[in-house]
C-alpha positions in Angstrom: 119.7 95.5 110.1 116.4 97.0 108.8 113.0 95.7 109.6 110.3 95.3 106.8 106.6 95.0 107.3 104.6 94.2 104.2 100.9 95.2 104.0 98.7 94.1 101.1 95.0 94.0 100.2 92.6 95.4 97.8 92.1 99.0 96.9 90.7 101.1 99.7 91.0 98.2 102.1 92.7 100.3 104.8 96.3 99.6 104.1 97.7 103.1 104.5 95.7 103.8 107.6 96.9 100.5 109.2 100.5 101.4 108.4 100.1 104.9 109.8 98.5 103.5 113.0 101.4 101.1 113.5 104.0 103.8 113.0 102.1 106.2 115.4 101.9 103.4 118.0 105.7 102.9 117.6 106.3 106.5 118.9 109.1 107.1 116.4 110.7 110.5 116.7 111.2 110.9 113.0 109.2 109.4 110.1 109.3 109.7 106.3 106.4 109.0 104.0 107.8 107.8 100.7 105.1 108.5 98.0 105.7 106.7 94.7 102.9 108.5 92.8 104.4 110.5 90.0 102.5 113.7 90.7 102.0 114.8 87.1 98.3 113.8 86.8 95.9 116.6 86.3 92.5 114.8 86.8 90.6 115.7 90.0 90.3 112.2 91.3 94.1 111.7 91.5 94.5 115.2 93.0 91.8 114.5 95.6 93.4 111.2 96.5 96.8 112.9 97.0 95.3 115.7 99.1 93.5 113.1 101.3 96.7 111.1 101.8 98.6 114.3 102.7 95.9 115.4 105.2 95.8 111.9 106.9 99.4 112.0 108.2 101.1 114.2 110.8 102.7 117.3 109.5 105.9 116.4 111.3 106.4 113.5 109.0 108.8 114.1 106.1 107.3 113.5 102.7 109.5 112.3 99.8 108.0 111.8 96.4 110.0 109.4 94.3 109.6 106.2 92.3 113.0 105.6 90.8 116.2 104.6 92.5 114.4 104.0 95.8 117.5 102.1 97.1 119.3 105.4 97.0 116.4 107.2 98.7 116.5 104.6 101.5 120.3 105.2 101.9 119.7 108.9 102.2 116.9 108.5 104.8 118.9 106.0 106.9 120.2 107.9 109.9 117.9 110.9 109.4 114.6 109.1 110.2 113.7 106.0 112.1 110.7 104.8 110.2 109.5 104.9 106.6 106.1 104.2 105.0 106.5 103.3 101.3 103.1 103.9 99.6 102.8 102.1 97.3 104.5 99.3 95.4 101.7 99.3 92.8 102.4 102.8 91.7 106.2 102.2 92.0 105.7 99.3 89.6 103.5 101.2 87.1 105.7 104.3 87.0 109.0 102.3 86.7 107.6 99.9 84.1 106.3 102.6 81.7 109.5 104.6 82.2 111.5 101.5 81.3 109.3 100.7 78.3 109.5 104.3 77.1 113.3 104.0 77.1 113.0 100.8 75.0 110.9 102.8 72.4 112.1 106.4 72.5 109.9 107.3 69.6 106.8 106.5 71.8 105.6 103.7 69.4 105.5 100.9 72.0 102.5 98.7 71.4 101.7 97.3 74.8 99.1 94.9 73.5 101.5 93.1 71.2 104.6 92.8 73.4 106.8 89.9 72.6 107.5 87.1 75.2 111.1 88.4 75.4 109.9 92.0 76.1 107.6 90.7 78.8 110.4 88.7 80.4 112.8 91.6 80.2 110.2 93.9 82.0 109.8 91.4 84.8 113.6 91.0 85.2 114.0 94.8 85.3 111.3 95.1 88.0 112.8 92.3 90.1 116.3 93.8 89.9 115.0 97.2 91.0 113.0 95.6 93.9 116.1 93.5 94.9 118.1 96.7 95.2 115.4 98.3 97.3 115.1 95.3 99.6 118.9 95.1 100.0 119.0 98.8 101.0 116.3 98.3 103.6 118.0 95.2 105.0 121.3 97.1 105.3 119.7 100.1 106.9 118.7 100.8 110.5 115.2 101.7 109.4 111.8 100.2 110.1 109.9 100.2 106.8 106.2 99.6 106.1 105.8 98.7 102.5 102.2 98.8 101.0 101.1 97.0 97.9 97.8 96.1 96.2 96.7 92.6 95.8 95.4 92.6 92.2 95.1 88.9 91.5 91.9 88.1 93.4 89.4 89.2 90.7 88.6 88.4 87.1 91.5 87.8 84.7 91.8 91.0 82.6 90.5 90.6 79.0 93.4 92.6 77.5 97.1 91.8 77.4 98.5 94.8 79.3 96.1 94.1 82.2 97.3 90.5 82.4 101.0 91.5 82.1 100.5 94.0 84.9 98.6 91.6 87.1 101.3 89.0 86.7 104.2 91.5 87.4 102.4 92.7 90.5 101.9 89.2 91.8 105.6 88.2 91.3 106.8 91.4 93.0 104.4 90.9 95.9 105.7 87.4 96.4 109.2 88.7 96.4 108.5 91.3 99.1 106.5 88.9 101.2 109.4 86.5 101.3 111.8 89.2 102.3 109.5 90.7 105.0 109.7 90.2 108.7 106.0 90.7 109.1 103.1 90.6 106.6 99.5 91.7 106.9 96.4 91.2 104.7 93.8 94.0 104.9 90.1 93.3 104.3 87.5 96.1 104.8 89.7 97.9 107.2 90.6 94.8 109.2 94.0 93.3 109.4 95.0 89.7 109.3 98.6 88.8 110.1 99.8 86.3 107.6 103.5 86.2 108.5 
């Protein structure tokens, strides 16, 4: 049975560093870093962030870049590594959601600011189903997994519809992961608080 540690907190609160420190303290012989960022961004800020993340982890760790079908990725990693850091759920959600919506409007004319209630419900159902597949794969594996996600609901309510939809999706997904986790931590300014 797999073991899941959930780490949440605000942006740049120390989530990744904390996960890496825990994995290093575990003295695992083999580790995979599962990066969910679709590396097709050209701006310097994203490129810098990716480079900094890569430089912060041991070169011996395997890096896997994926955001779709992560249940299959977990199945493939099971037996080849002992520990996995999945960083992060927020990017997984964003990339999967826009891919899903692009499939619903292949001509690229999706108006995200006027989504119907039905479309919003369908998006949430899709994300929950994908997360359930991932959580089941982790549970059925022999892996220890650290799953990192941003807490986005602690600030002002976004003034635009897509921002509110995203915030709500993220909150629902975070609750889902927290319920399934064996341990959970809240990060504040680089400090960890165990919440489960």
